[in-house]
Every structure is written in C-alpha cells, then in structure tokens.
C-alpha positions as CSV (number, residue, x, y, z in Angstrom):
1,X,-18.4,27.5,20.3
2,X,-16.1,30.5,19.8
3,X,-17.9,33.8,20.1
4,X,-18.7,35.4,16.7
5,X,-17.0,38.6,17.9
6,X,-13.7,36.6,18.3
7,X,-13.8,35.0,14.8
8,X,-11.1,36.3,12.5
9,X,-13.3,36.1,9.4
10,X,-16.9,37.4,9.1
11,X,-19.6,34.8,8.8
12,X,-20.1,33.8,5.2
13,X,-22.6,30.9,5.0
14,X,-21.5,28.5,2.3
15,X,-23.5,27.9,-0.9
16,X,-26.3,25.3,-0.2
17,X,-25.7,21.8,-1.5
18,X,-27.6,19.9,-4.2
19,X,-28.2,16.2,-4.0
20,X,-26.3,14.0,-6.4
21,X,-25.1,10.4,-6.8
22,X,-21.9,8.9,-8.2
23,X,-21.2,5.3,-9.2
24,X,-17.9,3.4,-9.1
25,X,-18.2,0.4,-11.4
26,X,-15.5,-2.1,-10.5
27,X,-14.1,-5.2,-12.0
28,X,-11.2,-7.6,-11.2
29,X,-8.3,-7.2,-13.6
30,X,-5.2,-9.4,-13.9
31,X,-3.3,-7.0,-11.6
32,X,-6.1,-6.1,-9.2
33,X,-9.2,-3.9,-9.0
34,X,-10.0,-1.7,-12.0
35,X,-12.5,1.1,-11.9
36,X,-14.4,2.6,-14.8
37,X,-13.6,6.3,-15.3
38,X,-14.5,8.9,-17.9
39,X,-13.5,12.4,-18.9
40,X,-15.9,15.2,-18.4
41,X,-16.6,17.7,-21.2
42,X,-14.3,20.6,-21.5
43,X,-17.4,22.8,-21.5
44,X,-18.9,21.4,-18.3
45,X,-19.8,24.0,-15.7
46,X,-18.3,21.8,-12.9
47,X,-14.7,20.4,-13.1
48,X,-14.4,20.5,-16.9
49,X,-12.0,18.1,-18.3
50,X,-11.6,16.0,-15.2
51,X,-11.6,12.3,-15.1
52,X,-14.5,11.1,-12.9
53,X,-16.8,8.3,-12.1
54,X,-20.2,8.5,-13.8
55,X,-22.9,10.4,-11.8
56,X,-25.0,13.5,-11.6
57,X,-27.8,15.4,-9.9
58,X,-30.7,13.5,-8.4
59,X,-34.0,14.0,-10.3
60,X,-37.5,14.0,-8.9
61,X,-38.2,10.8,-10.8
62,X,-35.4,9.0,-8.9
63,X,-37.5,9.2,-5.7
64,X,-40.6,8.0,-7.4
65,X,-39.3,4.8,-9.0
66,X,-38.8,2.6,-5.9
67,X,-41.4,0.1,-7.0
68,X,-39.3,-0.6,-10.1
69,X,-36.2,-1.5,-8.0
70,X,-34.9,-4.7,-6.7
71,X,-33.6,-3.8,-3.2
72,X,-32.2,-5.1,0.0
73,X,-34.5,-5.1,3.0
74,X,-32.0,-2.8,4.8
75,X,-32.1,-0.1,2.1
76,X,-34.1,2.8,3.2
77,X,-35.9,5.3,0.9
78,X,-32.9,7.6,0.7
79,X,-30.5,4.7,-0.2
80,X,-33.0,3.5,-2.9
81,X,-33.2,7.0,-4.4
82,X,-29.4,7.3,-4.5
83,X,-29.0,3.9,-6.1
84,X,-31.7,4.7,-8.7
85,X,-30.0,8.0,-9.6
86,X,-26.5,6.4,-9.9
87,X,-27.9,3.5,-12.1
88,X,-29.7,6.0,-14.3
89,X,-26.6,8.3,-14.6
90,X,-24.4,5.3,-15.5
91,X,-26.8,4.4,-18.2
92,X,-27.3,7.9,-19.6
93,X,-23.6,8.8,-19.6
94,X,-21.8,5.5,-20.4
95,X,-24.6,3.1,-21.5
96,X,-24.1,0.7,-18.6
97,X,-27.2,-0.7,-17.0
98,X,-27.5,-2.5,-13.7
99,X,-30.7,-4.3,-14.3
100,X,-32.1,-7.8,-14.4
101,X,-34.6,-9.4,-16.8
102,X,-37.8,-11.1,-15.6
103,X,-35.9,-14.4,-15.5
104,X,-33.3,-13.0,-13.1
105,X,-30.5,-12.8,-15.6
106,X,-28.5,-9.6,-16.0
107,X,-29.3,-7.3,-18.8
108,X,-26.8,-7.6,-21.6
109,X,-25.8,-5.3,-24.5
110,X,-28.7,-6.3,-26.7
111,X,-31.1,-5.3,-24.0
112,X,-29.4,-1.9,-23.6
113,X,-29.2,-1.2,-27.3
114,X,-33.0,-1.4,-27.4
115,X,-33.3,1.4,-25.0
116,X,-33.2,5.2,-25.6
117,X,-30.5,6.7,-23.4
118,X,-32.2,10.1,-23.7
119,X,-35.6,8.8,-22.7
120,X,-37.2,8.0,-19.4
121,X,-35.2,4.9,-18.1
122,X,-37.8,3.9,-15.6
123,X,-40.7,3.9,-18.0
124,X,-38.7,2.0,-20.6
125,X,-37.6,-0.7,-18.1
126,X,-41.2,-1.2,-17.1
127,X,-42.2,-1.7,-20.7
128,X,-39.5,-4.3,-21.5
129,X,-39.6,-6.1,-18.1
130,X,-36.3,-4.9,-16.7
131,X,-35.9,-4.1,-13.0
132,X,-33.0,-1.9,-11.8
133,X,-30.7,-3.8,-9.5
134,X,-30.4,-1.4,-6.6
135,X,-29.6,-4.5,-4.4
136,X,-26.2,-4.7,-6.2
137,X,-25.3,-1.2,-5.3
138,X,-23.6,-0.3,-2.0
139,X,-22.6,2.9,-0.3
140,X,-18.8,3.4,-0.2
141,X,-18.5,7.0,0.8
142,X,-20.2,10.4,1.1
143,X,-18.6,13.5,-0.1
144,X,-19.8,17.0,0.4
145,X,-18.3,19.7,-1.8
146,X,-15.9,22.1,0.0
147,X,-17.4,25.1,1.6
148,X,-15.5,27.6,-0.5
149,X,-16.9,26.5,-3.9
150,X,-19.8,28.4,-5.6
151,X,-21.4,25.1,-6.8
152,X,-21.7,22.4,-4.1
153,X,-23.1,18.8,-4.0
154,X,-23.9,16.2,-1.4
155,X,-22.9,13.0,-3.1
156,X,-22.9,9.4,-2.0
157,X,-20.2,7.5,-3.9
158,X,-21.7,4.1,-4.6
159,X,-20.0,0.9,-5.8
160,X,-21.2,-2.0,-7.8
161,X,-19.6,-4.8,-9.8
162,X,-19.5,-4.2,-13.5
163,X,-22.2,-6.5,-15.2
164,X,-20.8,-9.0,-17.7
165,X,-21.7,-8.6,-21.4
166,X,-21.8,-4.8,-21.4
167,X,-19.3,-2.3,-22.9
168,X,-19.2,1.4,-21.9
169,X,-19.9,3.9,-24.6
170,X,-19.7,7.5,-23.7
171,X,-22.5,9.9,-24.6
172,X,-20.0,12.3,-26.2
173,X,-21.9,15.2,-24.7
174,X,-21.2,15.1,-21.0
175,X,-18.7,12.3,-20.9
176,X,-15.8,11.2,-23.2
177,X,-13.2,8.5,-23.4
178,X,-14.3,5.8,-20.9
179,X,-11.4,3.9,-19.5
180,X,-10.8,1.0,-17.2
181,X,-7.9,1.9,-14.9
182,X,-6.3,0.6,-11.7
183,X,-6.5,3.1,-8.9
184,X,-2.7,3.1,-8.5
185,X,-2.3,3.8,-12.3
186,X,-4.9,6.6,-12.2
187,X,-3.1,8.2,-9.2
188,X,0.3,7.9,-10.9
189,X,-1.0,9.5,-14.2
190,X,-2.6,12.3,-12.2
191,X,0.7,12.9,-10.4
192,X,2.4,13.0,-13.8
193,X,0.0,15.7,-15.0
194,X,-1.9,13.9,-17.7
195,X,-5.0,12.5,-15.9
196,X,-6.6,15.5,-14.1
197,X,-8.8,14.5,-11.1
198,X,-10.4,16.4,-8.3
199,X,-9.8,15.9,-4.6
200,X,-12.7,13.5,-3.7
201,X,-11.8,11.3,-6.7
202,X,-8.2,11.1,-5.7
203,X,-8.9,10.3,-2.1
204,X,-11.5,7.7,-3.0
205,X,-9.0,6.0,-5.3
206,X,-6.4,6.0,-2.5
207,X,-8.9,4.2,-0.2
208,X,-9.4,1.6,-2.9
209,X,-5.7,0.7,-2.7
210,X,-6.5,-1.0,0.6
211,X,-8.7,-3.7,-1.1
212,X,-7.4,-6.8,-2.9
213,X,-10.4,-7.4,-5.1
214,X,-13.9,-6.3,-5.8
215,X,-15.5,-8.8,-3.4
216,X,-13.4,-7.2,-0.6
217,X,-14.8,-3.8,-1.4
218,X,-18.4,-4.9,-1.7
219,X,-18.0,-7.0,1.5
220,X,-16.8,-4.0,3.5
221,X,-19.7,-1.9,2.2
222,X,-22.3,-4.6,2.8
223,X,-21.7,-4.5,6.5
224,X,-23.9,-1.3,6.8
225,X,-26.0,1.0,4.7
226,X,-23.8,3.9,6.0
227,X,-20.8,5.1,4.1
228,X,-17.3,3.9,5.1
229,X,-16.4,7.6,5.5
230,X,-18.0,11.0,5.1
231,X,-16.1,14.1,4.3
232,X,-16.6,17.8,3.6
233,X,-12.9,18.8,3.2
234,X,-11.4,22.1,4.4
235,X,-8.7,24.0,2.7
236,X,-5.7,26.0,4.0
237,X,-2.5,27.4,2.6
238,X,0.7,25.4,2.7
239,X,3.8,26.9,1.0
240,X,1.5,29.5,-0.5
241,X,-0.7,26.9,-2.3
242,X,-4.1,25.5,-1.5
243,X,-4.0,22.2,0.4
244,X,-7.2,20.2,1.3
245,X,-7.7,18.1,4.4
246,X,-10.2,15.5,5.5
247,X,-11.7,15.3,8.9
248,X,-9.2,12.7,10.2
249,X,-6.2,14.7,9.2
250,X,-4.2,16.9,11.5
251,X,-4.9,20.3,10.1
252,X,-8.7,19.9,9.7
253,X,-9.6,21.1,13.2
254,X,-7.5,24.2,13.0
255,X,-9.1,25.2,9.7
256,X,-12.6,24.6,11.2
257,X,-11.7,27.0,14.1
258,X,-10.0,29.7,12.1
259,X,-12.1,29.6,8.9
260,X,-15.4,28.0,9.9
261,X,-17.2,29.0,6.7
262,X,-14.5,27.6,4.4
263,X,-12.5,30.8,3.7
264,X,-9.2,29.9,2.2
265,X,-7.1,32.3,4.3
266,X,-5.2,30.4,7.0
267,X,-1.5,29.5,6.5
268,X,-0.6,26.1,7.9
269,X,3.2,26.3,7.6
270,X,4.9,25.9,10.9
271,X,7.0,29.0,11.5
272,X,8.5,30.5,14.6
273,X,8.9,34.1,13.5
274,X,5.6,35.5,14.5
275,X,2.5,34.7,16.4
276,X,-0.3,33.0,14.4
277,X,-3.8,34.4,15.1
278,X,-6.4,31.6,15.7
279,X,-9.1,33.9,17.0
280,X,-9.1,37.6,17.8
281,X,-8.4,36.6,21.4
282,X,-6.0,33.6,20.8
283,X,-2.6,33.5,19.2
284,X,-0.1,30.8,19.0
285,X,3.7,31.2,18.8
286,X,5.6,28.0,18.2
287,X,9.1,27.7,19.8
288,X,12.0,26.8,17.5
289,X,12.5,23.4,19.2
290,X,11.2,20.8,16.7
291,X,12.0,17.2,17.4
292,X,10.9,13.7,17.9
293,X,9.4,14.5,21.3
294,X,8.1,18.0,20.4
295,X,6.8,17.6,16.9
296,X,6.9,21.0,15.1
297,X,7.8,22.7,18.4
298,X,6.2,23.7,21.7
299,X,3.2,26.0,21.3
300,X,3.0,29.0,23.5
301,X,-0.5,30.5,23.5
302,X,-1.5,34.1,24.1
303,X,-5.0,34.7,25.4
304,X,-6.5,38.1,25.5
305,X,-6.5,41.3,23.4
306,X,-5.0,44.8,23.6
307,X,-7.8,46.1,25.8
308,X,-7.7,43.3,28.4
309,X,-4.0,42.4,28.3
310,X,-2.7,38.9,27.9
311,X,-2.2,35.6,29.6
312,X,0.8,33.6,28.3
313,X,0.3,29.8,28.5
314,X,3.5,27.8,28.4
315,X,6.3,30.4,27.6
316,X,8.4,27.4,26.5
317,X,12.1,26.7,26.7
318,X,14.8,29.1,27.7
319,X,15.1,30.7,24.2
320,X,15.7,34.5,24.2
321,X,14.4,35.1,20.7
322,X,11.2,33.2,21.4
323,X,10.6,35.1,24.6
324,X,11.2,38.4,22.9
325,X,8.6,37.5,20.2
326,X,6.1,36.6,22.9
327,X,6.8,40.0,24.6
328,X,6.4,41.9,21.3
329,X,3.2,40.0,20.3
330,X,1.6,41.1,23.5
331,X,2.9,44.7,23.4
332,X,4.5,43.8,26.8
333,X,1.1,43.8,28.4
334,X,1.3,40.3,30.0
335,X,-0.9,40.0,33.1
336,X,-0.2,36.3,34.0
337,X,2.2,33.6,32.9
338,X,0.8,30.1,33.3
339,X,2.7,26.8,32.9
340,X,0.7,23.7,32.2
341,X,3.6,21.6,33.7
342,X,7.2,21.8,34.6
343,X,8.9,20.0,31.6
344,X,11.9,21.7,30.1
345,X,10.1,22.7,26.8
346,X,7.3,24.4,28.7
347,X,8.3,26.3,31.9
348,X,12.0,27.5,31.7
349,X,11.0,30.6,29.8
350,X,8.7,31.8,32.6
351,X,11.2,33.6,34.8
352,X,13.1,35.4,31.9
353,X,9.7,36.5,30.3
354,X,8.5,37.7,33.7
355,X,11.7,39.8,34.1
356,X,11.0,41.6,30.8
357,X,7.6,42.9,31.9
358,X,6.5,46.0,33.9
359,X,4.5,45.6,36.0
360,X,5.6,42.1,36.9
361,X,3.1,39.4,36.1
362,X,2.8,36.4,38.4
363,X,4.0,33.0,37.3
364,X,1.2,30.5,38.0
365,X,0.9,26.7,37.9
366,X,1.7,23.8,40.2
367,X,5.1,23.1,41.7
368,X,6.9,20.1,40.4
369,X,6.5,17.0,42.6
370,X,9.4,15.3,44.3
371,X,9.1,12.6,41.6
372,X,10.0,15.1,38.8
373,X,13.4,14.9,37.2
374,X,15.9,17.5,38.4
375,X,15.7,19.4,35.0
376,X,12.0,19.8,35.5
377,X,12.1,21.6,38.9
378,X,9.6,24.4,38.9
379,X,8.2,26.6,41.6
380,X,5.5,29.1,40.6
381,X,4.8,32.4,42.4
382,X,1.4,31.0,43.3
383,X,0.0,27.6,43.0
384,X,-3.3,27.3,41.2
385,X,-6.4,25.6,42.7
386,X,-8.4,23.1,40.7
387,X,-11.4,24.9,39.3
388,X,-9.9,28.3,39.9
389,X,-10.8,31.1,37.4
390,X,-8.2,33.4,35.8
391,X,-9.9,36.4,34.3
392,X,-8.9,39.2,31.9
393,X,-11.4,42.1,31.5
394,X,-11.5,45.5,30.0
395,X,-11.4,48.3,32.6
396,X,-14.7,49.9,33.7
397,X,-17.0,47.1,32.5
398,X,-19.9,45.9,34.8
399,X,-20.0,42.3,35.9
400,X,-22.1,41.0,33.0
401,X,-20.3,42.8,30.3
402,X,-17.0,41.9,32.0
403,X,-17.7,38.2,31.5
404,X,-19.3,38.5,28.0
405,X,-16.4,40.6,26.7
406,X,-13.6,39.2,28.9
407,X,-11.6,36.0,28.8
408,X,-11.9,33.5,31.6
409,X,-9.6,30.5,32.0
410,X,-10.7,27.7,34.3
411,X,-8.0,25.6,35.8
412,X,-8.3,21.8,35.5
413,X,-5.8,19.7,37.4
414,X,-4.9,16.8,35.1
415,X,-2.0,14.7,36.5
416,X,-0.7,11.8,34.5
417,X,1.9,13.0,32.0
418,X,3.4,14.9,34.9
419,X,2.2,15.1,38.5
420,X,1.8,18.9,38.3
421,X,0.1,18.9,34.9
422,X,-3.0,21.1,34.4
423,X,-5.2,22.1,31.5
424,X,-7.1,25.4,31.0
425,X,-10.6,25.9,29.7
426,X,-11.4,29.3,28.0
427,X,-15.0,29.3,29.1
428,X,-16.5,32.0,26.8
429,X,-15.2,30.2,23.6
430,X,-15.3,26.6,24.5
431,X,-11.5,26.1,24.0
432,X,-9.4,23.6,26.0
433,X,-5.7,24.3,26.2
434,X,-4.5,20.7,26.8
435,X,-0.8,21.1,27.4
436,X,0.8,17.7,26.8
437,X,-2.2,15.7,28.0
438,X,-3.7,15.6,24.5
439,X,-1.5,16.1,21.4
440,X,-2.2,16.3,17.7
441,X,-0.5,13.6,15.7
442,X,0.9,11.5,18.6
443,X,0.1,10.2,22.1
444,X,1.9,11.7,25.1
445,X,4.6,9.7,26.9
446,X,3.8,8.7,30.4
447,X,7.2,8.5,32.2
448,X,7.2,7.1,35.7
449,X,7.5,8.0,38.5
450,X,6.3,11.5,37.8
451,X,4.1,10.2,35.0
452,X,1.3,7.8,36.1
453,X,-1.0,5.9,33.8
454,X,-3.8,5.6,36.4
455,X,-3.8,9.3,36.9
456,X,-3.5,9.9,33.1
457,X,-6.6,7.9,32.3
458,X,-8.6,9.4,35.2
459,X,-7.6,12.9,34.0
460,X,-8.7,11.9,30.5
461,X,-12.1,10.9,31.9
462,X,-12.3,14.3,33.6
463,X,-11.6,16.1,30.3
464,X,-14.2,14.0,28.6
465,X,-16.7,15.1,31.3
466,X,-15.7,18.7,31.0
467,X,-16.0,18.5,27.2
468,X,-19.6,17.3,27.5
469,X,-20.6,19.7,30.3
470,X,-18.9,22.8,28.9
471,X,-19.6,22.2,25.2
472,X,-15.9,22.2,24.3
473,X,-15.5,22.1,20.6
474,X,-11.8,22.7,20.1
475,X,-8.6,21.4,21.9
476,X,-5.4,23.5,21.6
477,X,-2.5,21.2,22.3
478,X,1.1,22.1,23.2
479,X,2.3,20.3,20.1
480,X,0.5,20.3,16.8
481,X,-2.5,21.9,15.2
482,X,-5.8,22.6,16.8
483,X,-8.0,19.5,17.3
484,X,-11.8,19.6,16.9
485,X,-14.7,21.0,14.9
486,X,-18.2,22.5,15.2
487,X,-19.9,19.3,16.1
488,X,-18.5,16.6,18.5
489,X,-15.1,16.3,17.0
490,X,-13.2,17.3,20.1
491,X,-15.1,14.8,22.3
492,X,-14.5,12.1,19.6
493,X,-10.8,12.8,19.7
494,X,-10.7,12.3,23.5
495,X,-12.7,9.1,23.3
496,X,-10.4,7.8,20.5
497,X,-7.4,8.7,22.7
498,X,-8.8,6.7,25.6
499,X,-9.7,3.8,23.4
500,X,-6.1,3.8,22.0
501,X,-4.6,3.8,25.5
502,X,-6.9,0.9,26.5
503,X,-6.1,-1.1,23.3
504,X,-2.4,-0.6,24.0
505,X,-2.9,-1.8,27.6
506,X,-4.7,-4.9,26.2
507,X,-1.5,-5.6,24.2
508,X,0.6,-5.2,27.4
509,X,-1.6,-7.7,29.3
510,X,-1.3,-10.2,26.4
511,X,2.4,-9.8,26.4
512,X,2.6,-10.3,30.1
513,X,0.4,-13.4,29.9
514,X,2.4,-14.8,27.0
515,X,5.8,-14.3,28.7
516,X,5.0,-14.1,32.4
517,X,8.7,-14.2,33.3
518,X,9.5,-11.6,30.7
519,X,11.0,-8.2,31.2
520,X,10.1,-4.8,29.7
521,X,12.6,-5.5,26.9
522,X,10.9,-8.8,26.1
523,X,7.4,-7.2,26.0
524,X,8.4,-4.1,24.2
525,X,8.5,-5.5,20.6
526,X,5.2,-7.3,21.2
527,X,3.4,-4.3,22.5
528,X,4.9,-1.6,20.1
529,X,5.3,-3.6,16.9
530,X,3.3,-0.9,15.1
531,X,5.8,1.8,16.3
532,X,9.1,2.5,14.5
533,X,11.9,0.8,16.4
534,X,13.8,4.0,16.8
535,X,11.0,5.1,19.1
536,X,11.1,2.1,21.4
537,X,13.3,3.6,24.0
538,X,10.7,6.3,24.5
539,X,7.8,3.8,24.3
540,X,9.5,1.8,27.0
541,X,8.7,4.5,29.5
542,X,5.0,4.3,28.7
543,X,5.2,0.5,28.8
544,X,6.6,0.8,32.3
545,X,3.6,3.0,33.2
546,X,1.1,0.5,31.7
547,X,2.7,-2.3,33.7
548,X,2.6,-0.4,36.9
549,X,-1.1,0.4,36.3
550,X,-1.9,-3.3,35.6
551,X,-0.1,-4.5,38.6
552,X,-1.9,-1.9,40.8
553,X,-5.2,-3.3,39.6
554,X,-4.3,-6.9,40.3
555,X,-5.8,-8.4,43.5
556,X,-3.2,-9.0,46.2
557,X,-3.0,-12.1,48.4
558,X,-5.9,-12.3,50.8
559,X,-8.3,-10.2,48.7
C-alpha cells in the first residue's frame, strides 16, 4: 500500500455503514420485464423524492424470525435475515406480502387486508398461519453507499417474482406513487429529467436490460447465494462535475489510489498541459499523442519529490512541448531517465530531455533487440539488470531513513510486447509501472518477431508472482488510468488478463482445427469476431504471435 506520507489527501475514515435490504419485485409484461418502483417522500432524510425499490434498515426482529420463514437449504442466517427484512419492508411500504398460507397457496389481497401494516408482521403471520416465503427471494446485487456520503448503508438488492392477486398500495408516509415500469423506460425517463433515481438504482436497472424475462433473472441469481455483483462506487470529477464509477470501470483504481477515503477531489479529464499528481511522490504527464494504439496518449511518470530529485519513466515521443513540461514539472532536477521499451511513443524523447538537464542524467533501459523495427532502435547509456534497484534519497539520511523516506524502483525484465520491455516496482508504495505489458481498457499487441507470446505469458506469470510477494496494490500503465485497489484488485486484473489471453488462444486453436489449411486471414474473423473489423489489421499481429506459440508447443516428429 502507498505510504500515508505520500497520500495527497489526509486520512478521513468514511462514515460507518448501516445494514439494510432492498427488494426488486418483478413481473413479465407484454414488452419484457417490469419492476415495481415507488417515489420516496420529499421529506425523507435519504434521497428525498427519488424513485426507488422498496426497502429499508434491518431491524433486530428480522434476525429473530427465522423459524417463521420458508427457506432454501442453501440460505444462511445472513441471507435469511436479509430476505425477512426485504419482505417486511415491501409489506410496510407497498402492502405486498411474499407469504404462503398453510395449504401452500400464496397469500392474496384478502389475507393482506386483514393485517396491520404498522404492526409486527412476524407475530401477525404466526397468528393467521402465514409463513414468509424467503425461499422465493434471491440475491441480485450488493451495494455499499459511497464513501463520501454522511449516511451510508450496506444493502443487498434482492429479487422476487411479484405474487399474483396482490396490488401495491403506498403507505403515503415513506413511499408514494407505486408504478410498474420497464427498466429501459425508467432509464429514459430519468435521462429526460422527470424520474429522479440514484446511482445504484440506475446501474441495477441497466443490468436488468440483459435479461429477457423474470425467469432468466431468478435463474441467474439461483446459481449462488452470493450477489451477481458487489459495488461501493467511487467518485471523481469529469468536466468539473461528479462522476461515479464501479469497480470494473476504468477510472475506479485511480480514484482508489488518489482518494482512498472517498474524497471527491481528483479530476479524471485527460489533459496534456500539466502533470497530474497521483501521490506526493508520483505524477503523470500524458503526451498529446492519442490514438487507436495509444488510447488517451502515452503516460510519462515522474517518481520522486523536490528533496530527492526525480526519475522520469517513459519520456514519450519526440515532442518538444511535452518534454518541456516534464522538465518544468521536475524543476529540472531529473536524476535518471528510464525507458520501459524502445517503441516510438516511449523512448524517442529520452535524448532531447537528457540534453535539457544539468547535470546530465543517464538514460537507462535495455537496448532494442535485432528483431525490433528500425524506428524502434534504442541504445541506453547503461543497460539495466533484472532485479536492479534504482534509488532516490534525500541527502544526509542514514540507511534506514534513506529507504523509508526514499523512492526505490526495482527493475523487472518482462519481454513479450517487445524483447527489451521492462516494468518497474516502486517498492515503498507497492506500485507497478507496467509500461505496455498491462494496459487499462485494452490488451497490448504482441507483434512478432520482436513481440513473442510465450515470453509475454511468462512475463505475466512473473508479474503475478511479484504482485503476490510484494503486495502490489496498484498498476500504473503506459496508457490509461491506474489499475487496482486496496484489496486484491491489481492481482485480479493480472489474472483476468492471463485468462483473456488463454481464452483468445483457445479460439485460435479452434480456428486452426476447423480450417487446418487456412491462413491468418481465414482465421482472423473467427478469432476476433468480438473485435471491431477496423482493428483486425492490428489484431492480425497478435494472431500471428498466438499461432507461433501454439506451433512451438506442438510435438515434433520423433517426440
């Protein structure tokens, strides 16, 4: 984890969460799934006036009523409590009751009308012989309120099919205007400004668009008692306005690094005018070279501080303005220039940047291999050794303090994208500068002969090992936002990347088996059907790398 001394924002522990439960009551309409929603009171202390699903805080009684529930064998105590609370809230707020009579039939409107919605539901059901149908309730999602809000909840979003023979009637105190609405219509009305919803509601409705009917939703949820997704969103600034992101979205890791306690302070707009602080000792300046291959541009990183001086990682293309901004962001105190590899958007700026500095910093990296393209020729002042340490320290510090207050980059040789590719681990803060080996938002192209898929996967395994051994929490790629989080998000990203590569390889093997006399052009549409056709010329290079790897693994005659 980054050192607290390097965090941009002082620690501010978020407000503790309260346990709650929410119920999505679904039915099949003529045009697809419909969900029951209701408008919260304009006087409510939490999201007044918003359209929501029924739900509320979990009461002590919800955990004590398990004997009154009909449950699945797989439902644990926590799931039973959540289901009970969601059923109770649906009854109190909208008069809907998921319960069965002693003969196994669903409770109907007459049964509900005989109950007092303000009284103890569990006691009343026991008296009249109703049992709450927790076995009909499934976990869809788990939402944890954003860290920046003063009132926070930990809420399972549960789903159930709407019982027949019942009509929703709002309590006219907490909830008003119950309405059946298709998810797509609710989202359109919200976009038009006349159906206010909060972020978790919006994103949940978006996920429901993937299902054809209620049975499909319940079937997906019935596979496990775990939620289909869990999210505690993070918020940044985009175009000067607040923008929220879930864990799988590109900006989430960067917000976790820069604003760990949920402070809404980090601008996410890509701009090339000034260096963006990520920590007190790490800045990012993005080169003005956006494109299909470079995303928002090539990230140059500045590691260090005014007392220790700076290491520049990937000075980028030969762009005078970009290099001048790097120089000014460091105050000219550049101690080393490191190139992760020799491609034209990473290394050409090294010599001109070096020439601007006094004293002259060394250019470090690995020389390009004979297999590199002519435009990627690169010769450093000194070649780095695998495992070598590059250290910045304040003057006059003893050895222990020097490490604690310094900045140490460990060199990791990671061929694959290029033969001379390397990554850098900032040891004190658990940050991995991944160059082009790991990107945010896309997978790197492996372009033979300098690119090699066997080497790439072996290097990926090495990074996975380093991530585990060194407790790496964040990956800083050469293109895109920071990847990671305070738990195991960085490791998970590496594992997903490996899985993606192996799944693509399985498609290659299938294509080769289906058309054994085929060419790369024959296999390309089969392997990359999920990729826009305009990207196929680039994908063809990685396809070539996959084929070379597969052929290298095939037994030869006589084996």
